[in-house]
ZAMI-559386 format. One line per field, with one value per atom (N, C-alpha, C, CB): residue in three letters; residue number from 1; x, y, z; atom name. Coordinates in steps of 0.2 Angstrom, whole numbers, m for minus. Glycine has a CB too. Layout:
ZAMI-559386
aa	(ALA  ...)
i	(NUM  ...)
x	(X  ...)
y	(Y  ...)
z	(Z  ...)
at	(CA  ...)
***
This chain:
ZAMI-559386
aa	(UNK  UNK  UNK  UNK  UNK  UNK  UNK  UNK  UNK  UNK  UNK  UNK  UNK  UNK  UNK  UNK  UNK  UNK  UNK  UNK  UNK  UNK  UNK  UNK  UNK  UNK  UNK  UNK  UNK  UNK  UNK  UNK  UNK  UNK  UNK  UNK  UNK  UNK  UNK  UNK  UNK  UNK  UNK  UNK  UNK  UNK  UNK  UNK  UNK  UNK  UNK  UNK  UNK  UNK  UNK  UNK  UNK  UNK  UNK  UNK  UNK  UNK  UNK  UNK  UNK  UNK  UNK  UNK  UNK  UNK  UNK  UNK  UNK  UNK  UNK  UNK  UNK  UNK  UNK  UNK  UNK  UNK  UNK  UNK  UNK  UNK  UNK  UNK  UNK  UNK  UNK  UNK  UNK  UNK  UNK  UNK  UNK  UNK  UNK  UNK  UNK  UNK  UNK  UNK  UNK  UNK  UNK  UNK  UNK  UNK  UNK  UNK  UNK  UNK  UNK  UNK  UNK  UNK  UNK  UNK  UNK  UNK  UNK  UNK  UNK  UNK  UNK  UNK  UNK  UNK  UNK  UNK  UNK  UNK  UNK  UNK  UNK  UNK  UNK  UNK  UNK  UNK  UNK  UNK  UNK  UNK  UNK  UNK  UNK  UNK  UNK  UNK  UNK  UNK  UNK  UNK  UNK  UNK  UNK  UNK  UNK  UNK  UNK  UNK  UNK  UNK  UNK  UNK  UNK  UNK  UNK  UNK  UNK  UNK  UNK  UNK  UNK  UNK  UNK  UNK  UNK  UNK  UNK  UNK  UNK  UNK  UNK  UNK  UNK  UNK  UNK  UNK  UNK  UNK  UNK  UNK  UNK  UNK  UNK  UNK  UNK  UNK  UNK  UNK  UNK  UNK  UNK  UNK  UNK  UNK  UNK  UNK  UNK  UNK  UNK  UNK  UNK  UNK  UNK  UNK  UNK  UNK  UNK  UNK  UNK  UNK  UNK  UNK  UNK  UNK  UNK  UNK  UNK  UNK  UNK  UNK  UNK  UNK  UNK  UNK  UNK  UNK  UNK  UNK  UNK  UNK  UNK  UNK  UNK  UNK  UNK  UNK  UNK  UNK  UNK  UNK  UNK  UNK  UNK  UNK  UNK  UNK  UNK  UNK  UNK  UNK  UNK  UNK  UNK  UNK  UNK  UNK  UNK  UNK  UNK  UNK  UNK  UNK  UNK  UNK  UNK  UNK  UNK  UNK  UNK  UNK  UNK  UNK  UNK  UNK  UNK  UNK  UNK  UNK  UNK  UNK  UNK  UNK  UNK  UNK  UNK  UNK  UNK  UNK  UNK  UNK  UNK  UNK  UNK  UNK  UNK  UNK  UNK  UNK  UNK  UNK  UNK  UNK  UNK  UNK  UNK  UNK  UNK  UNK  UNK  UNK  UNK  UNK  UNK  UNK  UNK  UNK  UNK  UNK  UNK  UNK  UNK  UNK  UNK  UNK  UNK  UNK  UNK  UNK)
i	(1  1  1  1  2  2  2  2  3  3  3  3  4  4  4  4  5  5  5  5  6  6  6  6  7  7  7  7  8  8  8  8  9  9  9  9  10  10  10  10  11  11  11  11  12  12  12  12  13  13  13  13  14  14  14  14  15  15  15  15  16  16  16  16  17  17  17  17  18  18  18  18  19  19  19  19  20  20  20  20  21  21  21  21  22  22  22  22  23  23  23  23  24  24  24  24  25  25  25  25  26  26  26  26  27  27  27  27  28  28  28  28  29  29  29  29  30  30  30  30  31  31  31  31  32  32  32  32  33  33  33  33  34  34  34  34  35  35  35  35  36  36  36  36  37  37  37  37  38  38  38  38  39  39  39  39  40  40  40  40  41  41  41  41  42  42  42  42  43  43  43  43  44  44  44  44  45  45  45  45  46  46  46  46  47  47  47  47  48  48  48  48  49  49  49  49  50  50  50  50  51  51  51  51  52  52  52  52  53  53  53  53  54  54  54  54  55  55  55  55  56  56  56  56  57  57  57  57  58  58  58  58  59  59  59  59  60  60  60  60  61  61  61  61  62  62  62  62  63  63  63  63  64  64  64  64  65  65  65  65  66  66  66  66  67  67  67  67  68  68  68  68  69  69  69  69  70  70  70  70  71  71  71  71  72  72  72  72  73  73  73  73  74  74  74  74  75  75  75  75  76  76  76  76  77  77  77  77  78  78  78  78  79  79  79  79  80  80  80  80  81  81  81  81  82  82  82  82  83  83  83  83  84  84  84  84  85  85  85  85  86  86  86  86)
x	(56  54  54  57  59  59  55  67  55  52  44  52  41  35  32  35  37  35  35  40  39  37  32  43  29  22  17  19  13  8  1  6  1  m6  m4  m9  1  2  2  8  5  6  m2  11  m6  m13  m17  m15  m16  m21  m20  m18  m14  m14  m14  m8  m15  m16  m10  m20  m5  1  8  1  13  20  20  26  18  19  16  16  10  5  9  m2  11  14  20  16  24  31  29  34  23  21  20  16  15  12  18  7  22  28  32  32  34  38  35  39  29  24  23  16  22  21  28  17  31  40  42  46  40  42  37  40  30  27  29  18  31  34  41  36  44  51  49  54  44  42  39  36  37  34  27  34  25  18  18  17  13  13  11  8  14  12  4  18  2  m5  m6  m10  m1  m1  4  1  2  7  11  1  17  21  28  23  31  38  43  39  42  49  49  48  54  55  56  59  57  59  53  60  54  49  46  51  50  48  43  55  44  40  33  44  34  28  23  30  26  22  20  27  24  21  15  26  15  10  4  13  5  m1  m5  1  m1  m5  m8  1  m5  m7  m14  m1  m14  m19  m24  m18  m24  m29  m29  m36  m24  m24  m23  m20  m20  m18  m20  m11  m20  m21  m20  m29  m19  m19  m25  m14  m27  m33  m32  m35  m37  m37  m32  m43  m29  m24  m16  m26  m17  m10  m7  m5  m13  m11  m12  m14  m8  m11  m16  m7  m20  m25  m25  m31  m28  m29  m36  m26  m36  m43  m48  m42  m55  m60  m60  m60  m57  m57  m61  m51  m66  m70  m73  m66  m73  m76  m71  m79  m69  m64  m57  m64  m56  m51  m46  m46  m42  m38  m32  m34  m31  m27  m20  m31  m14  m8  m4  m5  m1  4  10  5  14  20  25  25  24  28  24  32  19  16  10  23  10  5  m2  6  m7  m15  m15  m20  m20  m21  m29  m19)
y	(m67  m60  m55  m58  m53  m47  m48  m46  m55  m58  m55  m67  m55  m54  m48  m55  m43  m36  m36  m30  m39  m39  m42  m40  m46  m49  m44  m54  m45  m40  m39  m41  m47  m46  m42  m54  m42  m38  m31  m40  m28  m22  m20  m22  m23  m22  m21  m28  m25  m27  m20  m35  m16  m9  m4  m8  m4  1  3  6  0  3  2  9  3  2  9  3  15  20  18  26  16  14  9  11  5  m2  0  m6  4  7  11  12  15  20  16  24  11  7  3  1  0  m4  m1  m6  7  11  13  17  15  18  12  22  6  0  m2  m6  m1  m3  1  1  8  13  11  22  10  9  1  9  m3  m10  m7  m16  m5  m2  2  3  5  10  6  17  0  m4  m7  0  m6  m8  m17  m4  m19  m27  m29  m30  m35  m38  m40  m44  m39  m41  m48  m36  m52  m59  m63  m59  m69  m74  m78  m81  m76  m79  m82  m74  m86  m89  m86  m96  m79  m74  m68  m72  m66  m60  m54  m60  m56  m51  m46  m54  m40  m35  m34  m28  m35  m35  m41  m35  m46  m52  m50  m59  m48  m47  m43  m44  m37  m31  m35  m24  m39  m42  m47  m45  m50  m55  m51  m59  m45  m41  m39  m36  m37  m35  m42  m31  m46  m53  m54  m59  m54  m56  m51  m59  m45  m39  m36  m41  m36  m33  m27  m35  m23  m16  m13  m14  m7  m4  4  m7  8  15  18  18  23  26  31  30  35  40  46  43  47  52  48  57  42  38  37  43  38  34  27  37  23  17  15  13  11  9  0  12  m2  m8  m10  m9  m14  m17  m19  m24  m17  m19  m18  m27  m12  m10  m4  m8  m3  3  5  10  12  15  16  22  11  13  10  23  8  4  10  1  7  10  14  3  19  24  25  33  25  25  31  19  35  40  37  46  41  37  33  42  35  31  27  35  25  18  19  13  25  27  28  32  26  26  34  24  37  43  44  46)
z	(m101  m98  m103  m92  m105  m109  m116  m111  m118  m124  m124  m124  m118  m116  m118  m110  m117  m119  m126  m117  m131  m137  m140  m140  m137  m138  m140  m133  m145  m147  m142  m155  m139  m134  m128  m132  m125  m120  m121  m117  m127  m129  m131  m136  m134  m136  m130  m139  m125  m119  m115  m114  m115  m111  m116  m107  m123  m127  m130  m125  m131  m134  m131  m136  m135  m132  m126  m138  m128  m122  m117  m124  m117  m110  m106  m112  m110  m108  m104  m114  m107  m105  m98  m111  m98  m93  m86  m95  m89  m83  m79  m85  m83  m80  m76  m83  m78  m74  m68  m78  m69  m62  m57  m64  m60  m55  m53  m57  m56  m53  m46  m60  m48  m43  m36  m46  m38  m31  m29  m31  m31  m28  m25  m35  m28  m25  m18  m30  m18  m12  m6  m15  m8  m3  m5  4  m10  m12  m12  m20  m10  m11  m18  m5  m20  m26  m26  m27  m31  m32  m35  m36  m36  m39  m34  m47  m34  m30  m36  m24  m37  m42  m38  m48  m39  m37  m40  m39  m39  m41  m36  m51  m35  m32  m37  m28  m44  m49  m49  m56  m48  m49  m55  m47  m62  m68  m69  m72  m67  m68  m64  m65  m58  m55  m59  m48  m60  m64  m71  m66  m74  m80  m80  m84  m74  m72  m69  m66  m66  m64  m70  m60  m74  m81  m85  m87  m85  m89  m85  m88  m78  m75  m74  m69  m77  m77  m70  m79  m65  m59  m59  m56  m64  m65  m71  m64  m71  m78  m77  m81  m83  m82  m83  m87  m79  m80  m86  m74  m87  m92  m92  m92  m86  m85  m84  m79  m85  m86  m79  m90  m73  m67  m66  m61  m63  m61  m57  m59  m58  m55  m53  m60  m48  m47  m49  m41  m53  m56  m51  m60  m51  m47  m39  m48  m38  m32  m30  m30  m27  m27  m32  m25  m33  m39  m44  m37  m47  m54  m52  m56  m47  m44  m39  m51  m36  m30  m35  m25  m31  m36  m31  m38  m34  m31  m34  m30  m30  m33  m35  m29  m37  m41  m37  m45  m30  m25  m21  m21  m23  m21  m15  m18  m12  m9  m11  m7  m7  m7  m9  0  m12  m13  m12  m20)
at	(N  CA  C  CB  N  CA  C  CB  N  CA  C  CB  N  CA  C  CB  N  CA  C  CB  N  CA  C  CB  N  CA  C  CB  N  CA  C  CB  N  CA  C  CB  N  CA  C  CB  N  CA  C  CB  N  CA  C  CB  N  CA  C  CB  N  CA  C  CB  N  CA  C  CB  N  CA  C  CB  N  CA  C  CB  N  CA  C  CB  N  CA  C  CB  N  CA  C  CB  N  CA  C  CB  N  CA  C  CB  N  CA  C  CB  N  CA  C  CB  N  CA  C  CB  N  CA  C  CB  N  CA  C  CB  N  CA  C  CB  N  CA  C  CB  N  CA  C  CB  N  CA  C  CB  N  CA  C  CB  N  CA  C  CB  N  CA  C  CB  N  CA  C  CB  N  CA  C  CB  N  CA  C  CB  N  CA  C  CB  N  CA  C  CB  N  CA  C  CB  N  CA  C  CB  N  CA  C  CB  N  CA  C  CB  N  CA  C  CB  N  CA  C  CB  N  CA  C  CB  N  CA  C  CB  N  CA  C  CB  N  CA  C  CB  N  CA  C  CB  N  CA  C  CB  N  CA  C  CB  N  CA  C  CB  N  CA  C  CB  N  CA  C  CB  N  CA  C  CB  N  CA  C  CB  N  CA  C  CB  N  CA  C  CB  N  CA  C  CB  N  CA  C  CB  N  CA  C  CB  N  CA  C  CB  N  CA  C  CB  N  CA  C  CB  N  CA  C  CB  N  CA  C  CB  N  CA  C  CB  N  CA  C  CB  N  CA  C  CB  N  CA  C  CB  N  CA  C  CB  N  CA  C  CB  N  CA  C  CB  N  CA  C  CB  N  CA  C  CB  N  CA  C  CB  N  CA  C  CB  N  CA  C  CB  N  CA  C  CB  N  CA  C  CB  N  CA  C  CB  N  CA  C  CB  N  CA  C  CB  N  CA  C  CB  N  CA  C  CB)
***
């Protein structure tokens, strides 16, 4: 799992190590606050869920470094840091 963080493709996919770290942290907070996973995987490990969401292009950071769900509404669904819809 942690090896995936070192792989250049996932770092480049989100725009760098800082953005990857920010995206993971914010999405983990949302999942811990009760947000539902956006992928179906055979794991309860939240880090694995977040990494799979990134790999499947389910989530991304917007221009203000907020987590958005890809493909929902106009530009994606927005979550605050606690997993609630805004």
